[in-house]
C-alpha positions as CSV (number, residue, x, y, z in Angstrom):
1,M,11.5,-6.3,-9.2
2,D,10.3,-9.5,-7.7
3,N,12.2,-8.5,-4.7
4,T,10.7,-5.0,-4.3
5,T,7.8,-3.8,-2.2
6,V,6.0,-0.4,-2.6
7,I,4.8,0.9,0.7
8,L,1.6,3.1,0.7
9,P,0.9,4.6,4.1
10,I,-2.7,5.7,4.6
11,H,-4.0,7.4,7.8
12,R,-7.3,8.6,6.3
13,L,-9.1,8.2,3.0
14,N,-11.5,11.0,2.1
15,E,-12.7,11.7,-1.5
16,K,-9.6,13.7,-2.5
17,E,-7.3,11.1,-1.0
18,K,-9.2,8.2,-2.8
19,D,-8.2,9.9,-6.1
20,Y,-4.5,10.0,-4.9
21,F,-4.7,6.4,-3.8
22,A,-6.2,5.3,-7.1
23,N,-3.4,7.2,-9.0
24,A,-0.7,5.6,-6.8
25,I,-2.0,2.1,-7.5
26,K,-2.4,2.9,-11.2
27,S,1.2,4.2,-11.3
28,V,2.5,0.9,-9.9
29,S,0.4,-1.2,-12.3
30,I,1.6,0.6,-15.5
31,Q,5.3,0.3,-14.7
32,K,7.2,-1.4,-17.5
33,T,9.3,-3.9,-15.6
34,E,9.9,-7.6,-15.9
35,T,7.9,-8.3,-12.8
36,T,5.4,-6.2,-10.8
37,P,6.5,-5.1,-7.3
38,K,4.5,-6.1,-4.3
39,I,2.4,-3.4,-2.7
40,L,2.1,-3.1,1.1
41,I,-0.6,-0.8,2.1
42,V,-0.4,0.4,5.8
43,V,-3.6,1.7,7.3
44,A,-4.5,3.2,10.6
45,N,-7.5,1.0,11.6
46,E,-9.8,-1.9,10.5
47,E,-12.3,0.5,9.0
48,L,-9.7,1.9,6.6
49,K,-8.6,-1.7,5.8
50,K,-12.1,-2.7,4.7
51,E,-12.4,0.5,2.6
52,V,-9.0,-0.1,0.9
53,E,-9.8,-3.8,0.3
54,S,-13.0,-2.8,-1.5
55,F,-11.0,-0.9,-4.2
56,E,-10.8,-2.6,-7.6
57,F,-7.1,-3.5,-8.1
58,D,-5.5,-4.7,-11.3
59,E,-5.5,-8.5,-11.2
60,K,-1.7,-8.6,-11.8
61,L,-1.0,-6.6,-8.6
62,K,0.1,-8.5,-5.5
63,F,-1.0,-6.5,-2.5
64,K,-1.4,-6.8,1.3
65,V,-3.2,-4.5,3.7
66,L,-1.5,-4.2,7.1
67,V,-3.2,-2.5,10.1
68,N,-0.9,-0.3,12.3
69,D,-2.6,0.0,15.7
70,G,0.0,2.4,16.9
71,E,0.7,6.0,15.7
72,S,-0.5,6.8,12.2
73,D,2.0,9.5,11.3
74,F,4.0,9.0,8.1
75,C,7.2,7.8,9.8
76,S,5.4,5.3,12.1
77,Q,3.5,3.9,9.2
78,I,6.6,3.4,7.1
79,N,8.5,1.9,10.0
80,H,5.7,-0.5,10.7
81,A,5.7,-1.6,7.1
82,V,9.4,-2.0,6.9
83,N,9.2,-4.5,9.8
84,S,6.7,-6.5,7.8
85,I,8.1,-6.6,4.3
86,E,9.3,-9.9,2.8
87,T,11.4,-8.5,0.0
88,E,15.0,-7.2,-0.3
89,W,14.0,-3.7,-1.4
90,F,11.3,-1.2,-0.6
């Protein structure tokens, strides 16, 4: 899975969504694979980027936070991420 990216689009992060986000990250970190996939987190603005970067991530996870200054709907976030991935699969 060295050539796989997991995309997590985020347009807001309230308390309930923080739990969902933490569970999504945990789900990736406990996968039983030969290698850990990269995680690309797409956020709607710089404030969300700072908040996401303040999370405590498992040390083995490789992640990048990408700001999408355009539309923050699901499809726009995914398309923005796909244009930025460096792996074969997502």
